[in-house]
C-alpha positions in Angstrom: 161.1 290.8 157.2 161.6 287.2 158.2 157.8 286.6 157.9 157.9 288.1 154.4 160.7 285.7 153.3 158.9 282.7 154.8 155.7 283.7 153.0 157.6 283.9 149.6 159.2 280.5 150.2 155.8 279.0 151.0 154.3 280.4 147.9 157.2 279.3 145.8 156.9 275.7 147.2 153.2 275.7 146.6 153.5 277.0 143.1 156.2 274.4 142.3 153.9 271.6 143.6 150.9 273.0 141.6 153.1 273.2 138.4 154.3 269.5 138.9 150.7 268.3 139.5 149.3 270.2 136.5 152.2 268.8 134.4 151.5 265.2 135.6 147.7 265.3 135.4 147.3 267.8 132.6 148.2 265.6 129.7 146.4 262.3 128.7 149.8 260.8 127.8 151.2 261.5 131.3 148.0 260.1 132.9 148.4 256.9 130.9 152.1 256.6 131.9 151.1 257.2 135.6 148.5 254.5 135.3 151.1 252.0 133.8 153.6 252.9 136.6 151.0 252.4 139.2 149.9 249.0 137.8 153.5 247.8 137.6 154.2 248.9 141.2 151.0 247.0 142.3 152.2 243.8 140.4 155.6 244.0 142.1 154.1 244.4 145.5 151.5 241.7 145.0 154.0 239.2 143.6 156.2 239.7 146.7 153.2 239.0 149.0 152.4 235.7 147.1 156.0 234.6 147.2 156.2 235.1 151.0 153.0 233.1 151.5 154.2 230.1 149.5 153.2 226.7 150.8 155.5 225.3 153.4 157.8 222.5 152.4 157.1 218.9 153.6 158.9 218.2 156.9 162.2 216.5 156.4 162.3 212.8 157.2 164.8 211.5 159.7 167.9 210.0 158.1 167.4 206.4 157.1 169.6 203.9 159.0 172.3 202.6 156.7 171.4 199.2 155.3 171.7 197.1 152.2 168.7 196.4 150.0 167.4 193.6 147.8 165.4 194.6 144.7 162.2 193.7 146.5 163.1 195.9 149.5 164.1 198.8 147.3 160.7 198.7 145.5 159.0 199.6 148.8 160.6 203.1 148.6 158.9 204.4 145.5 157.5 207.5 147.2 154.0 206.0 147.6 154.6 204.6 151.1 153.4 206.2 154.4 156.5 208.3 154.8 156.9 209.1 151.1 160.6 208.2 151.0 162.2 207.7 147.6 165.3 205.5 147.0 167.1 204.9 143.8 170.0 202.5 143.1 172.8 203.5 140.7 175.7 201.3 139.9 175.0 199.1 143.0 174.7 201.9 145.4 171.3 203.0 147.0 170.6 206.7 147.5 167.9 208.5 149.4 166.6 211.0 146.8 163.5 212.1 148.9 164.8 215.7 148.7 164.4 215.5 144.9 160.9 214.0 145.2 159.4 216.4 142.7 161.8 214.8 140.1 162.0 211.2 141.3 158.7 210.8 143.2 155.3 209.8 141.8 154.3 212.1 139.0 157.8 213.5 138.5 159.7 213.3 135.2 161.9 210.6 136.6 159.3 209.0 138.9 159.8 205.7 137.0 163.2 205.3 138.7 161.7 205.5 142.2 162.3 202.2 144.1 164.3 200.7 141.2 167.9 200.2 140.0 168.1 203.0 137.5 171.6 202.2 136.2 170.6 200.8 132.8 168.1 203.6 132.2 170.7 206.2 133.0 173.4 204.6 130.9 171.2 204.3 127.9 169.3 207.6 128.5 166.0 205.7 128.4 162.9 206.7 130.3 161.0 203.6 129.3 160.0 200.8 131.6 161.9 198.4 129.4 165.2 199.9 130.9 164.1 198.8 134.4 164.5 195.1 135.2 162.7 193.2 137.9 165.8 191.0 138.5 169.4 191.7 139.2 171.1 193.5 136.2 174.8 192.9 136.0 175.1 195.5 133.2 177.7 193.3 131.4 176.2 194.0 128.0 176.8 197.7 128.2 179.7 199.3 126.3 182.5 201.3 127.9 180.9 204.7 127.1 177.6 203.6 128.8 179.6 202.3 131.8 181.4 205.6 132.0 178.0 207.4 131.9 176.8 205.3 134.9 179.9 206.2 136.9 179.3 209.9 136.2 175.7 209.5 137.3 176.9 207.7 140.4 179.2 210.6 141.3 176.4 213.1 140.7 174.1 211.2 143.1 176.9 210.9 145.7 177.4 214.7 145.6 173.7 215.5 145.9 172.0 212.7 147.8 172.6 210.6 150.9 174.1 207.1 150.3 172.1 204.6 152.4 173.6 201.3 151.4 174.3 199.0 148.6 172.0 197.0 146.3 172.5 193.3 147.0 173.1 190.7 144.3 171.1 187.5 144.5 172.5 185.4 147.4 174.7 188.2 148.7 174.6 188.8 152.4 173.9 192.3 153.7 176.6 194.2 155.5 176.2 194.8 159.2 176.5 198.6 159.7 177.1 199.8 163.2 175.1 202.6 164.8 178.4 204.4 165.6 179.3 204.5 161.9 176.1 206.5 161.3 176.8 208.7 164.3 180.4 209.4 163.2 179.1 210.3 159.8 176.6 212.7 161.3 179.2 214.3 163.5 181.5 214.8 160.5 178.7 216.4 158.5 178.0 218.8 161.4 181.7 219.8 161.5 181.8 220.6 157.8 178.6 222.7 158.0 
């Protein structure tokens, strides 16, 4: 009797599978829908594979020792040097924006700013070379709204990038930064992580 019940269950399962298969493959509309589903599943799986095999990021550069820069020294960090480091000055402060190299490096939408004082360009929302000066710019001709804009940009850079020193005015002497000041900062950063 048990063998008879098992035989009936096996036949019922087989007939159910046969009905499902005939339903799926029996209609041209169902075949088209199956093909579309199969294609979409293939695209999802292949896109995951290509995402996982994305090119590796450039190795991170060691932190730049804190120092002050003249305009000439700043120009050396335009992203075209051996290490590819990019520095930008905003409102008298110099920031290492190498992390944002695809924006600020050569060929980036803001690559013009690399190795320059970008204060005037940011204040006037100008991406032209005329906004970048080859001499010290005291920004004294900017209005209050433009100066406020520079301060906002400065805050954004401070939040996102590493401050590496100040931009020196002509005749100004650089500040002597101690090695322990950099080490203390690094220890503080580790504790906050």
